[in-house]
C-alpha positions in Angstrom: -9.8 10.0 -0.1 -8.8 11.6 3.3 -9.5 10.2 7.2 -12.7 8.3 7.5 -13.0 9.3 11.3 -12.1 10.8 14.0 -9.2 9.5 16.5 -10.7 7.1 19.4 -9.8 7.7 23.2 -8.3 4.3 23.5 -5.9 5.7 20.8 -4.8 8.7 21.9 -4.5 6.9 25.7 -2.2 4.1 23.9 -0.2 6.8 21.9 0.3 9.1 25.6 0.8 6.4 27.3 -1.0 8.5 30.5 -3.4 5.5 31.4 -0.7 3.8 34.0 -3.3 0.9 35.9 -6.2 -0.8 33.8 -9.0 0.5 34.2 -11.1 -2.7 33.0 -10.6 -6.8 33.1 -8.8 -7.7 30.6 -11.6 -8.8 28.1 -13.0 -5.4 28.6 -9.8 -4.2 27.6 -9.5 -6.3 25.0 -13.0 -5.7 23.7 -11.9 -1.5 23.8 -8.8 -3.1 21.7 -10.6 -3.4 18.9 -12.3 -1.0 18.0 -9.6 1.4 16.7 -7.2 -1.8 16.3 -7.5 -1.8 12.2 -9.5 1.5 12.0 -9.5 2.5 8.2 -7.3 6.0 8.3 -7.9 6.6 4.4 -7.9 5.1 1.0 -6.1 6.4 -2.3 -7.1 4.9 -5.3 -3.9 3.1 -6.8 -6.1 3.2 -11.0 -7.9 0.4 -12.5 -6.9 -1.8 -15.0 -8.3 -3.7 -17.5 -8.7 -7.0 -18.2 -6.2 -7.4 -20.7 -3.8 -5.6 -18.8 -3.9 -7.9 -16.1 -3.2 -10.9 -18.0 -0.2 -9.2 -19.4 1.0 -8.4 -16.0 0.3 -11.4 -14.9 2.5 -13.2 -17.6 5.2 -10.8 -17.2 5.3 -12.1 -13.0 5.6 -15.4 -14.4 1.6 -16.1 -13.4 -1.4 -18.4 -15.2 -3.9 -15.9 -15.8 -7.1 -18.1 -17.1 -8.5 -17.1 -14.2 -9.1 -13.1 -15.2 -12.1 -12.1 -16.4 -12.6 -8.6 -14.9 -11.0 -5.6 -14.8 -9.5 -4.1 -11.3 -9.8 -0.8 -9.3 -6.3 -1.3 -7.3 -6.4 0.7 -3.7 -3.8 1.4 -1.0 -5.4 1.6 2.7 -3.6 3.0 5.9 -5.3 1.6 9.2 -4.6 1.6 12.6 -2.6 -2.0 14.2 0.1 -2.3 16.9 3.6 -2.8 16.8 5.1 -6.3 17.8 5.4 -4.9 21.7 1.2 -3.6 22.0 1.8 -0.1 21.0 0.1 1.7 18.9 1.4 1.9 15.0 -0.4 2.2 11.7 0.6 0.0 8.4 -0.5 -0.1 4.9 -2.4 -2.9 2.2 -3.6 -3.5 -0.9 -7.4 -3.9 -1.5 -8.2 -4.8 -4.7 -11.8 -5.5 -6.0 -13.2 -6.4 -9.7 -15.3 -4.0 -11.5 -18.5 -5.2 -13.5 -19.8 -7.2 -11.5 -23.0 -6.8 -9.9 -22.1 -9.0 -6.8 -23.3 -7.3 -3.8 -21.0 -9.8 -1.3 -17.1 -10.7 -2.7 -15.2 -13.7 -1.3 -12.5 -11.8 0.5 -8.1 -13.7 0.3 -5.4 -12.7 1.3 -2.1 -12.8 -0.4 0.9 -12.6 2.0 4.6 -11.5 0.8 7.1 -13.0 0.6 10.6 -11.7 2.5 10.9 -7.8 1.3 13.7 -5.5 2.9 12.8 -2.2 0.3 9.4 -1.1 1.7 9.0 0.8 -1.3 8.4 -2.8 -3.0 5.6 -3.6 -0.9 2.1 -4.6 -2.8 0.1 -1.1 -2.9 3.2 0.4 -3.4 4.6 -1.0 -6.0 3.6 -2.4 -9.1 5.5 -5.8 -8.9 4.5 -9.3 -8.8 2.9 -9.2 -5.2 0.1 -7.3 -6.5 0.1 -8.5 -9.7 -0.8 -11.7 -7.9 -3.6 -9.7 -5.6 -5.2 -7.5 -8.5 -5.3 -11.6 -10.7 -7.4 -13.5 -7.4 -9.4 -10.1 -7.8 -9.7 -9.8 -11.9 -11.4 -13.5 -10.9 -14.4 -12.1 -8.8 -13.1 -11.6 -5.5 -11.9 -9.0 -2.9 -7.9 -9.2 -3.2 -6.2 -8.3 0.2 -2.1 -8.0 0.4 -0.7 -6.4 4.1 2.6 -4.7 3.3 3.6 -5.5 7.0 5.1 -3.2 9.8 7.9 -1.3 8.4 7.0 -1.7 5.1 5.1 0.4 3.1 4.4 4.2 4.1 4.4 2.4 7.6 6.6 4.0 9.9 10.0 2.2 11.6 11.7 -1.1 10.6 9.9 -4.1 9.4 10.2 -6.7 12.1 11.1 -9.8 9.8 10.2 -13.1 10.5 8.1 -12.1 13.4 5.2 -14.3 12.7 3.1 -13.1 15.3 3.2 -9.6 14.5 2.8 -10.0 11.3 0.0 -11.8 11.5 -1.9 -8.8 13.9 -1.2 -6.5 10.9 -2.6 -8.7 8.6 -5.6 -9.0 10.5 -6.2 -5.3 11.3 -5.6 -5.2 7.5 -8.9 -7.3 6.8 -10.6 -5.7 9.2 -9.4 -2.3 7.6 -10.4 -4.1 4.4 -14.0 -4.5 5.6 -14.6 -1.2 6.6 -13.5 0.4 3.2 -15.8 -2.5 1.5 -18.9 -0.3 1.6 -17.5 2.5 0.7 -16.3 1.5 -2.4 -20.0 -0.4 -3.5 -19.9 -3.6 -2.0 -18.9 -6.0 0.6 -17.0 -8.8 2.0 -18.5 -12.4 2.5 -17.7 -13.6 6.2 -15.5 -17.0 4.6 -12.1 -15.8 4.8 -8.9 -17.5 1.8 -5.7 -17.6 3.4 -2.5 -17.8 1.2 0.9 -16.4 1.1 4.4 -17.6 0.0 7.7 -17.7 1.1 7.9 -16.0 4.7 4.2 -14.8 3.4 3.9 -18.5 3.8 4.4 -18.3 8.0 2.6 -15.2 8.1 -0.4 -16.8 6.0 -0.3 -19.8 8.5 -0.4 -18.0 11.9 -3.0 -15.8 10.7 -5.0 -19.0 9.7 -5.0 -19.9 13.0 -5.6 -17.1 14.1 -8.8 -16.4 12.1 -9.8 -20.3 13.0 -9.8 -19.3 16.4 -11.6 -16.8 16.6 -10.3 -13.2 16.8 -12.4 -11.7 14.8 -16.6 -12.7 15.2 -17.1 -11.7 12.4 -14.9 -13.7 9.9 -14.4 -17.5 9.5 -11.0 -19.8 8.0 -12.2 -21.3 5.3 -9.0 -22.1 2.6 -5.3 -21.9 3.6 -3.5 -22.8 1.4 0.3 -21.1 1.8 3.7 -21.6 -0.3 7.0 -22.0 0.8 6.8 -21.2 4.0 9.7 -21.3 6.3 7.2 -22.9 9.4 10.3 -24.9 11.2 13.0 -22.3 11.4 15.1 -24.1 14.3 14.6 -27.7 12.9 14.5 -27.3 8.9 15.4 -23.7 8.1 18.6 -22.9 9.9 19.8 -26.8 9.6 19.6 -26.6 5.4 22.2 -23.0 5.7 25.0 -25.5 6.9 23.9 -28.9 4.9 24.0 -27.4 1.2 20.0 -27.4 0.9 19.8 -23.2 1.0 22.3 -21.5 -1.6 25.0 -19.7 0.6 24.1 -16.7 -0.8 20.7 -16.7 0.4 21.7 -18.2 3.8 24.1 -15.0 4.4 21.0 -12.2 3.1 18.1 -14.5 5.2 20.2 -15.1 8.2 21.5 -10.9 8.3 17.8 -9.9 7.9 16.8 -12.0 10.6 19.7 -11.6 13.2 19.2 -7.3 13.1 15.5 -7.8 13.0 15.0 -10.4 15.9 17.3 -8.7 18.0 14.9 -5.5 18.5 12.6 -7.7 19.5 14.8 -10.4 21.8 18.3 -8.9 22.8 20.7 -10.8 21.1 23.8 -9.0 20.9 25.1 -5.4 22.2 26.8 -4.9 19.7 27.0 -6.2 15.8 30.6 -6.6 16.4 30.0 -9.6 18.5 28.2 -11.3 15.4 29.0 -9.7 12.3 32.4 -9.9 10.8 34.5 -6.9 9.9 33.7 -4.7 7.7 30.2 -6.2 7.8 29.4 -5.4 11.2 29.7 -1.5 10.3 27.3 -1.8 8.0 24.9 -5.0 8.2 22.1 -2.8 10.7 21.8 -0.6 7.6 20.9 -2.1 5.2 18.0 -3.6 6.7 16.7 -0.2 7.6 13.8 -0.6 5.2 15.7 2.0 2.4 18.0 -0.6 0.6 16.7 -3.3 -1.9 17.8 -7.0 -2.3 20.0 -6.0 -5.2 22.0 -3.2 -3.5 22.5 -5.3 -0.3 23.6 -8.0 -1.8 26.6 -6.4 -3.2 27.8 -5.5 0.4 27.9 -8.8 2.2 29.9 -11.6 1.5 28.8 -14.8 0.1 29.0 -17.4 2.5 27.9 -17.6 6.1 31.6 -18.0 7.6 32.6 -15.1 6.2 29.7 -13.3 7.3 29.7 -14.4 11.1 32.1 -14.7 14.0 33.5 -18.2 15.2 30.7 -17.5 17.6 27.9 -16.8 16.0 28.7 -19.2 13.4 28.6 -22.5 15.7 25.9 -20.6 18.0 23.2 -21.3 14.3 24.5 -24.7 14.5 23.3 -25.5 17.8 20.9 -22.4 19.5 20.5 -21.7 22.9 19.5 -18.9 25.5 17.9 -16.0 23.4 18.7 -16.8 19.8 16.9 -20.3 20.6 13.3 -18.4 21.9 13.2 -16.4 18.8 13.5 -19.1 16.6 10.8 -21.7 18.9 9.1 -18.7 19.1 8.1 -18.0 15.6 8.3 -21.8 15.1 4.8 -22.3 16.4 2.2 -21.6 13.4 1.9 -25.1 12.5 1.0 -26.0 16.1 -2.9 -26.3 16.7 -5.9 -27.8 15.5 -8.1 -26.7 12.4 -11.7 -26.4 12.8 -14.2 -28.6 10.9 -14.2 -27.7 7.0 -11.2 -25.6 7.2 -9.2 -27.0 3.8 -5.6 -26.7 3.9 -3.4 -27.1 0.9 0.7 -26.5 1.4 2.8 -26.1 -1.9 6.6 -26.6 -1.7 9.5 -28.0 -4.1 11.9 -30.2 -3.8 13.7 -28.0 -5.8 13.3 -25.0 -3.5 17.3 -23.6 -2.2 15.6 -21.2 -0.2 12.9 -22.4 2.2 14.1 -26.6 2.0 10.4 -28.7 1.3 11.2 -30.2 5.4 10.1 -26.8 6.4 6.6 -28.0 4.4 7.0 -31.4 5.5 7.4 -30.5 9.3 4.0 -27.9 9.5 2.0 -30.7 7.7 3.1 -33.3 10.2 2.4 -31.2 13.3 -0.9 -30.2 12.0 -1.6 -33.9 11.3 -0.9 -34.4 14.7 -4.1 -32.0 16.0 -6.1 -34.4 13.9 -5.8 -31.8 10.5 -6.0 -33.8 7.0 -3.5 -31.6 5.0 -2.3 -31.9 1.1 1.3 -31.1 0.6 1.9 -30.6 -3.2 5.4 -31.1 -4.4 6.1 -28.8 -7.7 9.4 -31.6 -8.1 13.0 -31.2 -8.4 13.6 -28.5 -10.8 11.6 -25.9 -9.6 13.6 -22.8 -7.6 11.8 -21.2 -4.8 9.8 -18.4 -7.0 9.4 -21.3 -9.5 7.4 -23.3 -6.7 5.0 -20.0 -6.3 4.7 -19.6 -10.1 3.6 -23.8 -10.4 1.3 -23.4 -7.1 -0.6 -20.1 -8.0 -2.7 -22.0 -10.5 -4.4 -24.0 -8.4 -4.2 -21.7 -5.5 -6.2 -19.6 -8.0 -8.5 -22.5 -8.6 -8.9 -23.1 -5.3 -10.3 -19.9 -3.8 -13.9 -19.4 -3.8 -15.2 -16.4 -6.4 -18.6 -14.4 -7.1 -20.9 -15.2 -8.9 
């Protein structure tokens, strides 16, 4: 399907940048911004799958398919959103809807995916594990929504990795787009939204949950929040784990490289890569994370240890963050600093054996939420569960906790 409507005046103005002075109060400006943020631009059918195909796909991804009940139709939505700096851009995401259900309203569930360096692996583009999860959730009788994030899928530019605020902003706008798309596809979305996610998506899901609970869009309210293995505490848990052995050294190299090159575009950390990265990596690291290189291609072009990747100055700086680096970390460590409203159920999943995102991240998040009076359940999937296994073991519980249409 093609475009669903004409470009709004607000959109044209934002793109052209012609207005140099505010013409309204901040509240009115925010209201007008909402008229184009999340605007649906296109719906692209991605095909249909039978229940048997969904079960086979889920099993291939190591997921429990017990909740599969319906066939599913999948669509790529393209919509309007904003960059980390607030400028107009577009993004894409997956909307999966059950087939053969007569219920006129579907409960929406948002699944936020984990770290992806390659735009072509995003849920609305690739038939990988991230799509399999959402299709499985839809098969149980839900409207499953999976944002690709900025700079991934068909979104232009580079992905602002680990920028929780912009990832949640794009995810909220994806929810708005799905709300508009649903009637065109024969259904509507219920008001209460369930949010889940894995790894980076755990952080994104927590930030999105906070925004929904704060009333970011009055059409929606937060119900269940159930992220898995999220890096909620970069400064106090994730980074220290990279130096004390809790994080696998090769994973640390990948995450640090991606994080520093992405954050440097948001919070200027260095003027030249050679200030941070040793030769020969300084000449290649930024290009490796341009969105066009899969992780399997990147791995062979980076060293196995942080001490071989980083200059002495930055090796020490990461152990004792300060200045712009510390600000970048703390900006993204605020996702658990809020008081959930009554009726919001929060379950945090993790695993003692996770050597990508140590369980200390989850425990830190639970403590912070508890300080605000929240009742939080923490589920440890065990010392024998690695990063992805922690999600595989959590998925059946997450799936059973989500509302379904009857």
